[in-house]
NULOKOL-731402 format. One record per residue (C-alpha): x negated, y, z. Coordinates in steps of 0.05 Angstrom, whole numbers, plus 5000, padded with zeros to 4 digits. Layout:
REM residues N
XYZ...
END
This chain:
REM residues 70
499850014995497250684989498051315030504151655014501352295027494152274986494951644941488951284983488750564987484850095022485750525093484749965143489650385196494650375143492949615128493249475203499049835230503749825161504250575165505850945098500051505110492251375113488651565178486252205153493752415130495752175196491252665237491553215194499453235175504152745200502052535274505152045310512252065280511451685207518351635195521051725120522952405134517452615161513152385106517952755066517953465101510053375103509353245025514953935021510454355060504554215011508654274956508053554921512053414878514352604858508152254835503552794860498352654915494653094956487153214934482153174987474952924994476852345050469552295067468553035084475253055130472252435164465652795178470253405200475253045248469752685279465553355293458953055244459553655196453153805159
END
């Protein structure tokens, strides 16, 4: 399953939990309420049209979240 926000595939968090958002999008945008309504609201707030996904540097975001920016 791919992230419904950024389209990332193979995210361990999403795979293990069965959630519709990857770990990066969960932390940055969705939070603990991974309901279809919350996902739809996040997509709307990010102005993502159907079939569009958030473009982000997942590795840079992970570094930022972990406080290891260079």
